[in-house]
VOZAMAR-679713 format. One record per atom (N, C-alpha, C): residue number from 1; residue in three letters; atom name; x, y, z. Coordinates in Angstrom, 3 decimals, always signed. Each point is the difference from the previous one (the first is absolute). Layout:
BEGIN
num NUM; residu ALA; atome CA; x X; y Y; z Z
...
END
This chain:
BEGIN
num 1; residu MET; atome N; x +33.742; y +12.677; z -45.558
num 1; residu MET; atome CA; x -1.100; y +0.368; z +0.859
num 1; residu MET; atome C; x -0.259; y +1.507; z -0.095
num 2; residu PHE; atome N; x -1.257; y +0.331; z +0.128
num 2; residu PHE; atome CA; x -0.365; y +1.410; z -0.041
num 2; residu PHE; atome C; x +0.109; y +0.579; z +1.403
num 3; residu ARG; atome N; x +0.437; y +1.200; z +0.085
num 3; residu ARG; atome CA; x +0.107; y +0.681; z +1.292
num 3; residu ARG; atome C; x -1.176; y +0.927; z +0.170
num 4; residu ARG; atome N; x -0.445; y +0.153; z +1.226
num 4; residu ARG; atome CA; x -1.111; y +0.903; z +0.271
num 4; residu ARG; atome C; x +0.503; y +1.431; z -0.015
num 5; residu ARG; atome N; x -0.812; y +0.847; z -0.527
num 5; residu ARG; atome CA; x +0.386; y +1.406; z -0.036
num 5; residu ARG; atome C; x -0.695; y +0.797; z +1.103
num 6; residu GLU; atome N; x -1.119; y -0.513; z +0.520
num 6; residu GLU; atome CA; x -0.692; y +0.719; z +1.062
num 6; residu GLU; atome C; x +0.534; y -0.460; z +1.356
num 7; residu PRO; atome N; x -0.006; y +0.862; z +0.990
num 7; residu PRO; atome CA; x +0.481; y -0.400; z +1.328
num 7; residu PRO; atome C; x -0.981; y -0.955; z +0.660
num 8; residu VAL; atome N; x +0.523; y -0.880; z +0.825
num 8; residu VAL; atome CA; x -0.820; y -0.962; z +0.718
num 8; residu VAL; atome C; x -0.577; y +0.701; z +1.231
num 9; residu PRO; atome N; x -1.330; y -0.056; z +0.202
num 9; residu PRO; atome CA; x -0.604; y +0.765; z +1.095
num 9; residu PRO; atome C; x +0.105; y -0.663; z +1.373
num 10; residu PHE; atome N; x +0.772; y -1.047; z +0.139
num 10; residu PHE; atome CA; x +0.131; y -0.637; z +1.307
num 10; residu PHE; atome C; x +1.470; y -0.339; z +0.223
num 11; residu ALA; atome N; x +0.356; y -0.217; z +1.245
num 11; residu ALA; atome CA; x +1.387; y -0.316; z +0.345
num 11; residu ALA; atome C; x +0.178; y -1.514; z -0.015
num 12; residu PHE; atome N; x +1.112; y -0.431; z -0.497
num 12; residu PHE; atome CA; x +0.298; y -1.420; z -0.005
num 12; residu PHE; atome C; x +0.400; y -0.448; z +1.403
num 13; residu PRO; atome N; x -0.171; y -1.279; z +0.345
num 13; residu PRO; atome CA; x +0.317; y -0.467; z +1.357
num 13; residu PRO; atome C; x +1.445; y +0.243; z +0.406
num 14; residu THR; atome N; x +0.929; y -0.026; z -0.936
num 14; residu THR; atome CA; x +1.395; y +0.257; z +0.381
num 14; residu THR; atome C; x +0.201; y +1.447; z +0.383
num 15; residu GLU; atome N; x -0.745; y +0.905; z -0.623
num 15; residu GLU; atome CA; x +0.134; y +1.409; z +0.340
num 15; residu GLU; atome C; x -0.707; y +0.330; z +1.308
num 16; residu VAL; atome N; x -1.027; y -0.748; z +0.336
num 16; residu VAL; atome CA; x -0.739; y +0.252; z +1.235
num 16; residu VAL; atome C; x +0.867; y -0.315; z +1.212
num 17; residu ASP; atome N; x +0.842; y -1.024; z -0.098
num 17; residu ASP; atome CA; x +0.848; y -0.377; z +1.127
num 17; residu ASP; atome C; x +1.032; y +1.068; z +0.317
num 18; residu THR; atome N; x +0.452; y +0.715; z -1.000
num 18; residu THR; atome CA; x +1.049; y +1.002; z +0.230
num 18; residu THR; atome C; x -0.579; y +1.377; z +0.291
num 19; residu PHE; atome N; x -1.292; y +0.198; z -0.178
num 19; residu PHE; atome CA; x -0.597; y +1.316; z +0.206
num 19; residu PHE; atome C; x -0.141; y +0.290; z +1.484
num 20; residu ARG; atome N; x +0.418; y +1.184; z +0.382
num 20; residu ARG; atome CA; x -0.152; y +0.445; z +1.384
num 20; residu ARG; atome C; x -0.630; y +1.380; z -0.002
num 21; residu SER; atome N; x -1.026; y +0.141; z +0.794
num 21; residu SER; atome CA; x -0.699; y +1.268; z +0.055
num 21; residu SER; atome C; x +0.670; y +0.915; z +1.011
num 22; residu ASN; atome N; x -0.056; y +1.284; z -0.270
num 22; residu ASN; atome CA; x +0.550; y +0.963; z +0.951
num 22; residu ASN; atome C; x -1.094; y +0.560; z +0.903
num 23; residu VAL; atome N; x -1.225; y -0.542; z -0.125
num 23; residu VAL; atome CA; x -1.115; y +0.440; z +0.828
num 23; residu VAL; atome C; x -0.168; y -0.995; z +1.137
num 24; residu THR; atome N; x +0.072; y +0.480; z +1.217
num 24; residu THR; atome CA; x -0.170; y -0.889; z +1.148
num 24; residu THR; atome C; x -1.484; y -0.128; z +0.324
num 25; residu PRO; atome N; x -0.469; y -1.198; z +0.252
num 25; residu PRO; atome CA; x -1.422; y -0.159; z +0.345
num 25; residu PRO; atome C; x -0.270; y +0.584; z +1.385
num 26; residu PRO; atome N; x -1.214; y +0.428; z +0.237
num 26; residu PRO; atome CA; x -0.302; y +0.561; z +1.321
num 26; residu PRO; atome C; x +0.070; y -1.070; z +1.075
num 27; residu SER; atome N; x +0.405; y +0.408; z +1.174
num 27; residu SER; atome CA; x +0.097; y -0.951; z +1.105
num 27; residu SER; atome C; x -1.405; y -0.425; z +0.419
num 28; residu PRO; atome N; x -0.146; y -1.255; z +0.460
num 28; residu PRO; atome CA; x -1.337; y -0.452; z +0.402
num 28; residu PRO; atome C; x -0.493; y +0.771; z +1.215
num 29; residu ARG; atome N; x -1.315; y +0.292; z -0.013
num 29; residu ARG; atome CA; x -0.595; y +0.758; z +1.093
num 29; residu ARG; atome C; x -0.130; y -0.887; z +1.224
num 30; residu ARG; atome N; x +0.364; y +0.516; z +1.139
num 30; residu ARG; atome CA; x -0.113; y -0.771; z +1.243
num 30; residu ARG; atome C; x -1.451; y -0.078; z +0.423
num 31; residu ALA; atome N; x -0.389; y -1.167; z +0.502
num 31; residu ALA; atome CA; x -1.374; y -0.189; z +0.467
num 31; residu ALA; atome C; x -0.190; y +0.733; z +1.328
num 32; residu SER; atome N; x -1.169; y +0.590; z +0.162
num 32; residu SER; atome CA; x -0.294; y +0.699; z +1.241
num 32; residu SER; atome C; x -0.349; y -1.014; z +1.090
num 33; residu PHE; atome N; x -0.107; y +0.507; z +1.214
num 33; residu PHE; atome CA; x -0.325; y -0.874; z +1.128
num 33; residu PHE; atome C; x -1.375; y -0.637; z -0.175
num 34; residu GLY; atome N; x -0.950; y +0.761; z -0.517
num 34; residu GLY; atome CA; x -1.348; y -0.530; z -0.220
num 34; residu GLY; atome C; x -0.018; y -1.124; z -1.018
num 35; residu GLU; atome N; x +0.794; y +0.146; z -1.066
num 35; residu GLU; atome CA; x +0.062; y -1.063; z -1.002
num 35; residu GLU; atome C; x +0.634; y -1.256; z +0.567
num 36; residu ILE; atome N; x +1.050; y +0.148; z +0.773
num 36; residu ILE; atome CA; x +0.657; y -1.159; z +0.607
num 36; residu ILE; atome C; x -0.940; y -0.682; z +0.998
num 37; residu ALA; atome N; x -0.702; y +0.810; z +0.803
num 37; residu ALA; atome CA; x -0.941; y -0.566; z +0.967
num 37; residu ALA; atome C; x -1.160; y -0.702; z -0.717
num 38; residu GLY; atome N; x -0.476; y +0.579; z -1.085
num 38; residu GLY; atome CA; x -1.082; y -0.619; z -0.755
num 38; residu GLY; atome C; x +0.412; y -1.323; z -0.605
num 39; residu ARG; atome N; x +1.202; y -0.066; z -0.539
num 39; residu ARG; atome CA; x +0.499; y -1.255; z -0.561
num 39; residu ARG; atome C; x +0.161; y -1.055; z +1.083
num 40; residu GLY; atome N; x +0.491; y +0.427; z +1.156
num 40; residu GLY; atome CA; x +0.161; y -0.937; z +1.110
num 40; residu GLY; atome C; x -1.336; y -0.540; z +0.492
num 41; residu LEU; atome N; x -0.991; y +0.886; z +0.109
num 41; residu LEU; atome CA; x -1.318; y -0.445; z +0.446
num 41; residu LEU; atome C; x -0.664; y -0.907; z -1.037
num 42; residu LEU; atome N; x +0.203; y +0.297; z -1.271
num 42; residu LEU; atome CA; x -0.556; y -0.861; z -1.038
num 42; residu LEU; atome C; x +0.638; y -1.383; z +0.057
num 43; residu GLY; atome N; x +1.302; y -0.057; z +0.155
num 43; residu GLY; atome CA; x +0.682; y -1.286; z +0.110
num 43; residu GLY; atome C; x -0.433; y -0.766; z +1.237
num 44; residu LEU; atome N; x -0.141; y +0.711; z +1.103
num 44; residu LEU; atome CA; x -0.442; y -0.639; z +1.240
num 44; residu LEU; atome C; x -1.422; y -0.533; z -0.123
num 45; residu THR; atome N; x -0.862; y +0.730; z -0.679
num 45; residu THR; atome CA; x -1.379; y -0.454; z -0.213
num 45; residu THR; atome C; x -0.038; y -1.260; z -0.854
num 46; residu ILE; atome N; x +0.793; y -0.035; z -1.053
num 46; residu ILE; atome CA; x +0.022; y -1.168; z -0.882
num 46; residu ILE; atome C; x +0.539; y -1.222; z +0.735
num 47; residu VAL; atome N; x +1.091; y +0.181; z +0.736
num 47; residu VAL; atome CA; x +0.595; y -1.125; z +0.735
num 47; residu VAL; atome C; x -0.949; y -0.494; z +1.085
num 48; residu SER; atome N; x -0.637; y +0.919; z +0.728
num 48; residu SER; atome CA; x -0.917; y -0.439; z +1.062
num 48; residu SER; atome C; x -1.226; y -0.688; z -0.581
num 49; residu GLY; atome N; x -0.455; y +0.418; z -1.176
num 49; residu GLY; atome CA; x -1.113; y -0.688; z -0.646
num 49; residu GLY; atome C; x +0.365; y -1.418; z -0.404
num 50; residu LEU; atome N; x +1.201; y -0.174; z -0.532
num 50; residu LEU; atome CA; x +0.445; y -1.342; z -0.367
num 50; residu LEU; atome C; x +0.175; y -0.892; z +1.223
num 51; residu VAL; atome N; x +0.558; y +0.545; z +1.068
num 51; residu VAL; atome CA; x +0.178; y -0.784; z +1.227
num 51; residu VAL; atome C; x -1.356; y -0.344; z +0.606
num 52; residu GLY; atome N; x -0.937; y +0.941; z +0.001
num 52; residu GLY; atome CA; x -1.334; y -0.273; z +0.520
num 52; residu GLY; atome C; x -0.716; y -1.072; z -0.800
num 53; residu ALA; atome N; x +0.137; y +0.052; z -1.324
num 53; residu ALA; atome CA; x -0.615; y -1.033; z -0.836
num 53; residu ALA; atome C; x +0.634; y -1.359; z +0.267
num 54; residu LEU; atome N; x +1.284; y -0.013; z +0.235
num 54; residu LEU; atome CA; x +0.678; y -1.260; z +0.310
num 54; residu LEU; atome C; x -0.444; y -0.542; z +1.350
num 55; residu ILE; atome N; x -0.125; y +0.881; z +0.995
num 55; residu ILE; atome CA; x -0.415; y -0.437; z +1.340
num 55; residu ILE; atome C; x -1.428; y -0.534; z -0.029
num 56; residu LEU; atome N; x -0.887; y +0.659; z -0.742
num 56; residu LEU; atome CA; x -1.384; y -0.454; z -0.065
num 56; residu LEU; atome C; x -0.186; y -1.184; z -0.944
num 57; residu GLY; atome N; x +0.850; y -0.111; z -1.009
num 57; residu GLY; atome CA; x -0.188; y -1.035; z -1.004
num 57; residu GLY; atome C; x +0.565; y -1.347; z +0.372
num 58; residu VAL; atome N; x +1.090; y -0.045; z +0.758
num 58; residu VAL; atome CA; x +0.629; y -1.276; z +0.328
num 58; residu VAL; atome C; x -0.910; y -0.872; z +0.864
num 59; residu PRO; atome N; x -0.636; y +0.501; z +1.044
num 59; residu PRO; atome CA; x -0.903; y -0.872; z +0.761
num 59; residu PRO; atome C; x -1.207; y -0.460; z -0.812
num 60; residu ALA; atome N; x -0.462; y +0.809; z -0.932
num 60; residu ALA; atome CA; x -1.152; y -0.389; z -0.799
num 60; residu ALA; atome C; x +0.346; y -1.106; z -0.983
num 61; residu LEU; atome N; x +1.253; y -0.074; z -0.422
num 61; residu LEU; atome CA; x +0.410; y -1.017; z -0.961
num 61; residu LEU; atome C; x +0.410; y -1.309; z +0.655
num 62; residu SER; atome N; x +0.316; y +0.026; z +1.287
num 62; residu SER; atome CA; x +0.441; y -1.223; z +0.665
num 62; residu SER; atome C; x -1.215; y -0.862; z +0.346
num 63; residu THR; atome N; x +0.198; y -1.314; z -0.049
num 63; residu THR; atome CA; x -1.082; y -0.920; z +0.347
num 63; residu THR; atome C; x +0.087; y -0.318; z +1.490
num 64; residu PRO; atome N; x -1.110; y +0.060; z +0.696
num 64; residu PRO; atome CA; x +0.030; y -0.299; z +1.436
num 64; residu PRO; atome C; x +0.225; y -1.493; z +0.224
num 65; residu SER; atome N; x +0.989; y -0.338; z +0.802
num 65; residu SER; atome CA; x +0.304; y -1.412; z +0.249
num 65; residu SER; atome C; x -0.560; y -0.491; z +1.334
num 66; residu ASP; atome N; x -0.378; y +0.898; z +0.891
num 66; residu ASP; atome CA; x -0.486; y -0.423; z +1.310
num 66; residu ASP; atome C; x -1.524; y -0.090; z +0.067
num 67; residu THR; atome N; x -0.697; y +0.216; z -1.097
num 67; residu THR; atome CA; x -1.453; y -0.073; z -0.002
num 67; residu THR; atome C; x -0.427; y -1.466; z -0.074
num 68; residu PRO; atome N; x -0.824; y -0.474; z +0.943
num 68; residu PRO; atome CA; x -0.436; y -1.407; z -0.053
num 68; residu PRO; atome C; x -0.944; y -0.222; z -1.174
num 69; residu VAL; atome N; x +0.038; y -1.182; z -0.531
num 69; residu VAL; atome CA; x -0.853; y -0.368; z -1.118
num 69; residu VAL; atome C; x -1.398; y -0.266; z +0.533
num 70; residu GLN; atome N; x -1.016; y +0.618; z -0.571
num 70; residu GLN; atome CA; x -1.376; y -0.204; z +0.451
num 70; residu GLN; atome C; x -0.573; y -1.275; z -0.602
num 71; residu GLN; atome N; x -0.671; y -0.760; z +0.845
num 71; residu GLN; atome CA; x -0.642; y -1.230; z -0.473
num 71; residu GLN; atome C; x -1.504; y +0.119; z +0.246
num 72; residu SER; atome N; x -0.733; y -0.397; z -0.973
num 72; residu SER; atome CA; x -1.460; y +0.050; z +0.172
num 72; residu SER; atome C; x -0.440; y -1.197; z +0.836
num 73; residu GLN; atome N; x -1.135; y +0.129; z +0.666
num 73; residu GLN; atome CA; x -0.471; y -1.083; z +0.863
num 73; residu GLN; atome C; x -0.522; y -1.171; z -0.819
num 74; residu ALA; atome N; x -0.414; y +0.232; z -1.224
num 74; residu ALA; atome CA; x -0.507; y -1.087; z -0.826
num 74; residu ALA; atome C; x +1.112; y -0.941; z -0.425
num 75; residu SER; atome N; x +1.202; y +0.488; z -0.110
num 75; residu SER; atome CA; x +1.082; y -0.855; z -0.451
num 75; residu SER; atome C; x +0.630; y -0.792; z +1.156
num 76; residu GLN; atome N; x -0.379; y +0.282; z +1.238
num 76; residu GLN; atome CA; x +0.585; y -0.724; z +1.141
num 76; residu GLN; atome C; x -0.606; y -1.401; z +0.131
num 77; residu GLY; atome N; x -1.199; y -0.225; z -0.424
num 77; residu GLY; atome CA; x -0.621; y -1.308; z +0.016
num 77; residu GLY; atome C; x -0.546; y -0.418; z +1.339
num 78; residu HIS; atome N; x -0.325; y +0.846; z +0.930
num 78; residu HIS; atome CA; x -0.539; y -0.379; z +1.310
num 78; residu HIS; atome C; x -1.464; y -0.110; z -0.005
END
């Protein structure tokens, strides 16, 4: 087999597992009070919209069972 003479420009998967960087990533930035409040209000708006749609939609989808059946006078035969 022929051997390559040029260096390989990428790391092999076995070498990636053993590589450890000495650079620590920056710590995540803490969210401000306004950002937390905005996220909470957005979540509350979405949940209340879904609950409102459910409250308004369930009665519209149900069939009324206590409504009397209308009969025309021509079909009574009097």
